[in-house]
N, C-alpha and C positions, 0 to 999 in steps of 0.2 A: 025572192029578191030578183029584180030585173037587171042583169048585168049587160046592158046594151052596148057598152063601149069599153073595150079593153084599153082604150087610150085615155081613160079617166086620169085626172091629175095625180091621184094616189098611185095608180098602176104605172103610169109613165115615169113618175119620180123614182120608183124602185128599179125599173128597168134602166133608167139613166144612171142610178147608183151602181148597178151591176156593170154597166159600160165603163164607168169611171174606174172601178176596181180592176176590171180587165185591162184597161189601158195603162194603169199605173203599176199593177202588181202581177197581172196575169191570173189565170184560173186553172183549177183542176176540174175536169168534167167527170161527173159520176152518173152513169146511165142505168136504167132498169128496163123492165118489160115493155113499158110504153113506147120505147124506141123501136122495138121489133115487131109489134103487133100488126102494123099495116103491111108488112112483108109476108103475111100469112102465118104468123106464129101465134100459138095459144097463150092466153094469160096463164098464170100459175094455177088458178082454179080449173080452167079448162084442161090443162095438161094433166092435172091429177085425175080428172074424170076419165080422160082417155086411158091413162095408165091403170086405173081401177078396173076398167072394162077388160083390159088385156090380162091383168093379173088375177082378178077375182071372178070376172064373168059379167053377164048382162046386168046383174044387180049392182055392179060396182059403182056406176055413176050415182045411183040413188043413195048408196051408202055414203059416198063423199058428201052429198048434199045434207044428209042427216047429221053427219059428224060436224059439218060447218055450223048447222043450226044449234047444236049442243054447245059449241064454242071451242072445238078442237082447232089448233093452229094448223096452217098448211104443212109445216115440217112434221108435225105429229101425224097428220093424215098420210103424208108420204111414207113415214115409217110403217104405218099399218099396211099400206099397199105393198111396200117392199117385203114385208114379212109373209105376204101371201104369194110371192113369186116362187115358182116350183123348184128353183135351184139356186146355188150360190154364185152362179155365173150367168152372164147374158142380160142382166137387168140394165146395164149401161146401154146396150144396143136397143133395148125396148124403149128407153127414154129417148134415144136419138130418133128412132123411127116415129114416135108420137110427137116429138118436138118438131120435126121437119115434115110431117105428113102432108101438109098443104103447101109446102114450099116447092115451087115448080122446078127448082134446080137441084133438088135432093138426089144424090148419087149420080149427078151429071159430071161432066168434065169442064171446068171453067176455062181451060185452055182453048176449048172449042166453042164456048158460049159466052165469052167475055162481053161482047157488045150487047147481046140480049140481056145478060145479067145486069149490067150497068144501067141500061135503059129501063129495065123492070123496076129497079130501086128508085130511079129518078122519077118515074111516073107514079109509082104506088106508095112510096114512103118518103114524104117530104121531111119528116122528123129525122129519120136516120140520115138522109141526104144532108140536112143542115148540120147535124152533129159532125159528120165527116168533113164538111166544108170548113167548120170552125177549126179543125185540126190542120188545115192546109194553108200555105202561103205561097206567093210568087216571089222568086228571087229576082235579082236585077237582070239576069239573062233570060227571064221568062219561064224558068223551070219551076215545078212544084217542089216545095220543101216543107218540113214540119213547121208549124206555126210556133215560134219561140215563146209566145204568150200563153200557150197551153202547156202546163208543166207536167201533166200526167192525165191518164184517162183510167177510170175505174169502172168495170163492167160487171154488173150483177147478173147478166144473162149468160146462158150456156151456148147460144148460137154464135156462129162465126161470120155472120153477114156484114157487120160493121167493118171488121178487119178486111174481109175480102172485097167489099165495095170500095173501101179507101184505096187499096192497092191497085185494083183494076180501073178505078175511075181516074186516078192521078198517075198511073204508070210508074209508081215508085212506092217503096215501103216507107210510109210515114209513121206507122205504128210498130212498136216492138211488143209482141205478146209475151206476158209473164204469167204463166198459169201454174207454176210450181217453184219450189225454193231453189231448184238447180238452174232455173232460167236466169241468165244474167241480164242486168239492165243495160240500156244503150244510152250513150251520150249524144247520138246523132239522130235518134228517133224519139217519138213520144211513147214512153213506157206505158203499156196498157195492161192493167192488172185484172184478171178474170177471177173474181172472188169465189164463184160457185163451181168453177171448172170450165172446160172449153171443148165443145164437140163440133167436129168438122162435118160439112155436107158434101164436099168435093170427093168424088169416088177415089181419086188418087191419094187423098190425104187421110181418109177415114182409117183409123187404127194405127197411123204412123206415130211412133213415140216422139218424134221431133216436131210434130205438127199439131198435137192436141194433148189434152190431159187424159190420163188413164183412170182417174177417179173424179167424182163430183161430190159436192156438198149439197145434199138433197133432203135427207131424212132428219128427224129430230135428233137422233143420236149423233149423226155426223155434224149437225150444227153445234151441239154441245161440245164435241171433241174439238171442232174447228175454232170456235170462239172462246173456248175455255183454256186455250194456250196463250198466255200473255206474251210469250216470246215467239209465237208462231208467226210465219212470214206475213200473212195478211193482216193480223191484228196490229202488229207494230208498224207495218207499212201504212195502213189506213190512219192510225193515230199520228204518224209522222206527217202524212199529207194534210190531215185536218189541222195540225199545228202550224205547218209551214206556209200553207197556201189557202186562199179563199176557194171554196168549192161551189160549183154550179150543178145542182141535182136535176136531172131531166128524165122523165119517164118513170119516176118512183113515186109511190103513194106516200112515202115518208112515215109509214106505220110499222116497218120492220123493227122488231124489238132489239135485234142485235146492232143494227145501224144506229138506232136512237141511243143505245147504251154507249157506243163509242163516241157519239156526238156529245153526250152528257159528260163523259170523262174528260174529253178535250176542252169543252166549254167551261166546265167547273174549274179546271186547272187555270185557265186564263183569268176567270173571275177572281179566284183567290190571289193570283199574282198581282192583278190591278189593285185589289184591296190592300195588299201588302205595301204597295207603292203610295197609299194614302187616299185612294178614291173611295167614295161611298159605295155601298152595295149596288144601288141603282146606276151610278155612273160606271161601275165596273161591268155590269151586265150590258149596258149600252155599248161600251167600248168593245165588248166581246162578240157583238153581232158581226159576223164576217162571212157567212155562207149564204147561198141563195138557192131556193127550191122553186122550180117551175111547176105550178099546179093550175088546174082549171077550176074556175069558180064553181061552187055548188049552187043549189037553188035557194040556199038560205044565207042571209047576211050573218046571222048569229053563228052558224056553223063555220063560215069563213073566218070570222073573228076568233072563234075558239081555236081553229087550226093555226092561225097566226100567233096566238098567245102560246100555244103548246110548242111550236117550233122556235119561237123567240127564246124560250127557256133552254133550248138546245143550241143557241147562237146561230139560228137560221132565220133569214128573212124570206118572205114569199114574194115571188114575181108572178103575178096572176095572168092567166089567159082565159078568154071565154071558150076557146076550143083550140086544140093542138095545131090546127091548120095555120094558126097565127104565128107559130114558133119560128119558121124560117125568117120572117121579117124581123122578129124580135132579136134573133141571134145575129141577123145581118146588121141590125142597129149596134149591137155590142161589137161585132167584128170591125165595122167601119169607123168606130170611135178612135181607132189607132191610126187612121189615115189610109188603111188598106181598102181594096175594092171588093165588095162581097160578090159581085157578079163574076169576078175572076175565078172564084173557087166554087161557088154554088152551082 
């Protein structure tokens, strides 16, 4: 399929709908690995290959590829890699080292590299830059403040770049990091939930208990424990956000089984409620469509349509892009729909 124009009527209509929802109700932003890759971070598959080489040896990357071909999930492969680590401690630091290996500011001091760091993200990662801009607003006196139309941010990544870029770009803490149950939410910032954990790169913050998580959700067993707790913080937090607010998913493939399960639970509850109010099943499903996923077109129209149908069953509509370089303009369109000026924050 030749997707020459991301501005096709169907594509523009869905982006316009996202802008309307943002203007009237606000959004929760949910981000994944696609937001960090341009800053020098590996995809999950690449990170697993790196870790396998550290924990297993030179044949580790090949083993990961073979396990992928057989059909092992990434968390299952992570568990196999973790079981080959030589001790009960130190694995978290190995993950940090391989996660940040190609990031030029790893183990640096942001207090001394602030301008270089902000310029790096601006030049190299327009996706992360745009997500951060969507979280910012200008007050009447010209100061940067949290965007009141962004109700929360959910981050499936381990890295701290989005948080640190936002703070250093706008010279104010717009985001409140919540990486554990003991972290309290804030009424004056955008609460940012790190689902898998949170690892710092600034040398002054690495290992600080008040600056990062001391555990991560990475292996298959950790996923089972994490998502198997219906009253665990992140399960009920995510379900609450999915129920209360429309969400915009950015940088996620939308194939994670745990995320899809929570979307199913939330969407199914809404459908049943609408049916109890007298709507037909089709009408209830239509009314329950409330979230948006930013995805790039595949090379096949049939595949695109299959993705749309699959996500519609989870109450998610697709806002298509031809390439992620188009994202800043699209998010700018959403942001400007409220009357604010995108260039003030981007």
